[in-house]
C-alpha positions in Angstrom: -33.4 57.9 -74.8 -35.3 54.8 -75.5 -36.1 52.4 -72.7 -34.2 49.1 -72.8 -35.8 45.8 -73.6 -37.4 44.4 -70.5 -36.1 41.2 -69.0 -39.7 39.7 -69.4 -39.7 40.6 -73.2 -36.2 39.1 -73.6 -37.3 36.0 -71.7 -40.4 35.6 -73.9 -38.4 35.8 -77.1 -35.5 33.5 -76.0 -37.5 30.3 -76.2 -39.0 30.7 -79.7 -35.7 32.1 -80.9 -33.9 29.1 -79.7 -36.3 26.8 -81.5 -35.9 28.8 -84.7 -32.2 28.6 -84.4 -32.4 24.8 -84.0 -34.6 24.4 -87.0 -32.8 27.1 -89.1 -30.8 24.7 -91.3 -34.0 23.2 -92.6 -36.0 26.5 -92.6 -33.4 28.3 -94.7 -32.3 25.3 -96.7 -28.7 24.9 -95.7 -28.9 21.6 -93.9 -26.9 19.9 -96.7 -23.9 22.2 -95.9 -23.0 20.2 -92.8 -20.3 21.1 -90.4 -20.3 24.3 -88.5 -22.9 25.8 -90.8 -25.5 23.4 -89.4 -24.0 22.6 -86.0 -23.5 26.1 -84.7 -27.1 27.4 -84.9 -28.3 24.2 -83.3 -25.8 24.6 -80.5 -26.6 28.3 -80.0 -30.3 27.5 -80.0 -30.0 24.7 -77.4 -27.8 27.0 -75.3 -30.4 29.8 -75.5 -33.2 27.6 -74.3 -31.1 26.0 -71.5 -29.7 29.2 -70.2 -33.2 30.8 -70.3 -34.5 28.0 -68.1 -32.0 28.8 -65.4 -31.7 32.6 -65.7 -32.8 34.7 -62.7 -35.8 36.2 -64.5 -39.5 36.0 -64.8 -39.9 32.9 -67.1 -37.3 30.5 -65.8 -37.7 27.2 -63.8 -34.6 28.0 -61.6 -33.1 31.4 -60.7 -29.4 30.2 -61.0 -27.8 32.2 -63.7 -27.5 36.0 -63.0 -29.2 38.0 -65.8 -26.0 40.0 -66.6 -24.2 36.7 -67.2 -27.0 35.5 -69.5 -26.8 38.7 -71.5 -23.0 38.4 -71.8 -23.4 34.9 -73.1 -25.9 36.2 -75.6 -23.4 38.8 -76.9 -20.6 36.3 -77.2 -22.8 33.7 -78.9 -24.1 36.4 -81.2 -20.6 37.5 -82.2 -19.5 33.9 -82.9 -22.7 33.2 -84.8 -22.4 36.4 -86.9 -18.7 35.8 -87.7 -19.1 32.0 -88.2 -19.5 32.0 -92.0 -16.0 33.6 -92.3 -14.5 31.8 -89.3 -15.5 28.4 -90.5 -15.4 28.9 -94.2 -18.9 28.6 -95.4 -19.5 32.2 -96.5 -19.1 31.2 -100.1 -21.8 28.5 -99.9 -24.7 30.8 -100.8 -26.7 33.5 -99.1 -29.1 31.1 -97.5 -26.2 29.5 -95.6 -24.4 32.6 -94.3 -27.1 35.4 -94.0 -29.2 33.7 -91.3 -26.0 33.3 -89.2 -25.1 37.0 -89.6 -28.6 38.4 -89.0 -29.5 36.2 -86.0 -26.0 36.7 -84.6 -26.3 40.5 -84.8 -29.8 40.2 -83.3 -28.3 38.3 -80.3 -25.7 41.0 -79.8 -28.3 43.7 -79.9 -30.6 41.9 -77.5 -27.8 41.3 -75.1 -26.7 44.9 -75.2 -30.1 46.5 -75.1 -31.9 44.4 -72.4 -32.1 45.8 -68.9 -29.6 44.2 -66.5 -32.1 43.3 -63.7 -35.4 41.4 -63.7 -38.5 43.4 -64.3 -40.6 42.0 -61.5 -39.9 41.0 -57.9 -39.7 37.4 -57.0 -43.1 36.2 -55.8 -42.7 32.5 -56.1 -40.5 31.9 -53.0 -37.3 31.0 -54.9 -34.3 32.7 -53.3 -32.2 35.0 -55.4 -29.0 33.7 -56.8 -26.4 33.7 -54.0 -28.9 34.3 -51.2 -28.6 32.3 -48.0 
């Protein structure tokens, strides 16, 4: 059985993935579609960056959000992003509009399901664990 994605690897990928999601309407040329086609990847990208900053893992600024909760949000956001072309009616606007939503959404689901559920390294920076007194 393959080893799961480490929390450190997931953390390192979340920040650039969030930036790519935010820029995706312009990268993939669907910014003129407007509505959910443009808003949703931007919202998911901002959410990915913000939750990464507060997740209890190696590359955050605050250990607030438990890693399993972060991974659950990734899966839910991925399902919504992957289904959004059909949920919000822009699946017929051209491949460049719907394919990035589907591919990145499925990637978020996979990352959320395949990442280990605990941080890879012990805390060494003196921040208490989430819920610790």
